[in-house]
C-alpha angles and dihedrals in degrees: 000000000000120000115262115260116270124263107281122244119237091263091049091047090054090056093044089053089055092050092048089051101045101023124225109003144170122247089257092055092048091046091051092054094046092047090055089065103037142353109287140168122229091220091054093051090048093049093048092049090050091051090046090053090052090050093048095245093119135022120228124214106206097177093102130052091251105054115230120220128202132178111265093214132033119259091250092056092052092045090053090049092050093044092050091049092048091046091056100038102041106022104034091241094303111141089188093057090047092052093046089049092050094046093048094047094064137016110261122210122239089244092054091047090052090051089051091051090052092048091051091048092049091047092050090049092050098250094123 
């Protein structure tokens, strides 16, 4: 079984987010979405996608003239990978410290807090 792809850089994560949102896309389509949010260069988006393909973060369909890229892993898989890495590197493996850090970093709505309570209850009861 091949090794999982490496943790994406910030630039790679930005392009993965586009692919998760729009689905398989050409470089032009990804570039158009990125350029709506910030100044970007087509050639930079192309190069990053090529590097991501080499790393196994995206898959490239070369059957058409304009290559089509798709995320190699679902968003949830990558989020778990990033959360696990952050948990170990910044919080010494403490899920409690990670949760407290996340909750204190940004105001959380009552609805989201209730959803978190339910998730914790379900996890404790083995419904995860």
